[in-house]
Steps between C-alpha positions, in 0.01 A plus 500: 500500500718343761335324787149608412532325171495173688199577707253227562213725425459776247157592371345491164336841501231584254243770440200517273440834341257683282674693228528881488425716200758739362392861523631844585383450855552207735418161349161348559478258791649162439499198724779256553554182699840405647584133523659470832211515411343829449219610281479870503312777341631841417296774659540873549835617636549462874767628728752252630479418866807532714654193652705486812856390451522363849204265507531143621333170431183411680501246785293271278834371371561361847312171476596215730386251238795606286744386767362150533702250295309238311590186312175475310570519126157395386318660208546876507218744564371668187600860447192716476511863393208716408444831329406803706284757321430859589153560639424734211702365208540701184316344207721438199483294184873516444658351807837334486745345741854605585727275705845510659705195597856452627559149368837435675788475254648157441852617581382674816319184609827308468723774638307564820426146615550608860160668483317170454722218617202275571352530152556182294734580212268363231242761600751779444594395147387730223323232296260427782456861604437620146215256461321593821587867450324504164207305643463769766513779244250333268268442793464875555528577128623863523491722194832662598758348733820652638763246605819546696806274536456353154821325390346244264317751285503321165393173660221678685405702192442183297249379757333839532468536122316169483258646754439806282748752643779709351774651713796730548805455719770711667794317654690641794843641426833371626544128559133445582294267283148589613280797425146630456252367243160635403246282316165602356219365284526653150130441437426728797778758481730648241837635608545868412834571664743337736801615697763280663681656795848396609567673832875441468522791258372731774728375776223287653641146477419221253124478552261561211142600433257507209234747390236409242222708348202288395182576312186291517440321169122507522464859616717759327683767699474313828856486621701389800861538619631190679825502696687187609788528749720285719652733757845433647491243781786627723329621823788741571469693174179689557623797300534280190152354548352849524692615195376208290137559596534875448646455153241244389216722624629804314534304175152354544358850542672618181349212303160564654515865392614403152202270455221725618528459878470123475450333840811343656538161667831412669558140601794306631719395787591819685704327774344730759239429766173688566646634826798657325593852398523383138135387510414840645678661206300286257166588656555869584725598206767663717751431776763695693787253494693671780231391745594135446797268520559387143589150624150459643296668226360174361385340827645164397721461806204476737330213314694192604249215552602463864408865562180503299356172624640527851399863553855593601491878514821546698724488193269739319532746788878474475475580132291808581766626743774443244280667241492824699877492552577452131230715343743767382762260362434577135778595260435738211539206262232301682262795509548549126432132431172521689369842402678567171692798640744553786339837576169368633405248766142482371426226249179516297328307223224634269250215528209473741541133576257280687584143593221280369466304822513804725200652320268203548414389852586139577487257788692585817641147475670573168601868517732720701429846639560656157254267329779305328530119505674367808760330284594467135851364559601222739829317542732412787617861540197709411124502549311804376358695208720652229287462184248760387274596213445875514266711291543869427206727595270198505396233750447127497167356396547134586759311702589137519531472876805346663491198726509535874833413657385158614402413144829630366705279724297184459425524129681426175786727414595640838722422792400414855707671765630294791562761771703281734758416235472832319495333162259465213339160463361436155204268476502237222216660306650846484601503136171585342631854525790512254675823585510443874324832515131576490340600170 
């Protein structure tokens, strides 16, 4: 996934759900819990709320403590995360947990060393990361987990099988060695149908996605469609990102219809921030692409650590000016990649998606103006949120809350930002978090 694949922070997202019953009408409520950590419950359909594509990070990022260098490498503070529950949770005897985790591919970790120059090499090696990665997964014990940047699938599968999981894998096309993997507990779910998507065949680069239809083992006819995607990283190719999300959403809807309007959960690394036009497309189901500069659709360019932590809005203002100048610079080929046709500037997807975190109120210290975590990815060139677990026509029931920024920087797994040198300083205890991203 390019630079993002080397991020020092990508979350393990999970949701706990109560299963739906197959019927001619909408499925019965079912609750699910994401493990960034989310436990959620499926309730009656709700309309998606619109999100501004021009939002900015809150001043709470601007903390003088973050700029003060320190030489104290004593025992690290313990990472504490807690579940947030809706005030009126939906009772269910069939809850289960769905998780999403970009685990940072081994080749990407080696290829993009410039993103974490201060990280000791032994902490980057796959053998070490696999061990702590699996420890992290087993700690949250999800029933279904979607992984991205998996390039040691068979090695990882052996470990996951010992823990009671079975899995499926789709490798990226071209010269890439990583891909998406979905694991699930066969004593909890049976796989009814799966679809592997190679976007290359549709002119949308070498990225891939997976769709799986599951049925609860203990309760017949309670089904779920789970999508797993790793969207193109390239910040300049917003039209490709939109096209990939559009295509996955349409295929997910077809599977949902085929299996009795089964609820849909989409998880993955979308390489787009909550302030972006692409996030707006996810949450509102439509977007007029001609209103935006395709090179700024993902919002990634405005999330350099120096901007986010330092509150530098000048460069963001420059981007906005350039945005207005280049709004209409779309070729027919680019419009077709985004919308599916060169004859329309309006892109739509059929799902009513709600981000699990955005539907459950959290602490102002951990969320942005959209209700999303302040950061799920952190390396020397990026600090922001790009990972989501979205549910179709349902809302989250539980969330595993994120850490506040201070905890992120001074805890295991994450980088501390030294503003005066504009470089990431990695503390010795950081490698409890194996993917260099937050689960």
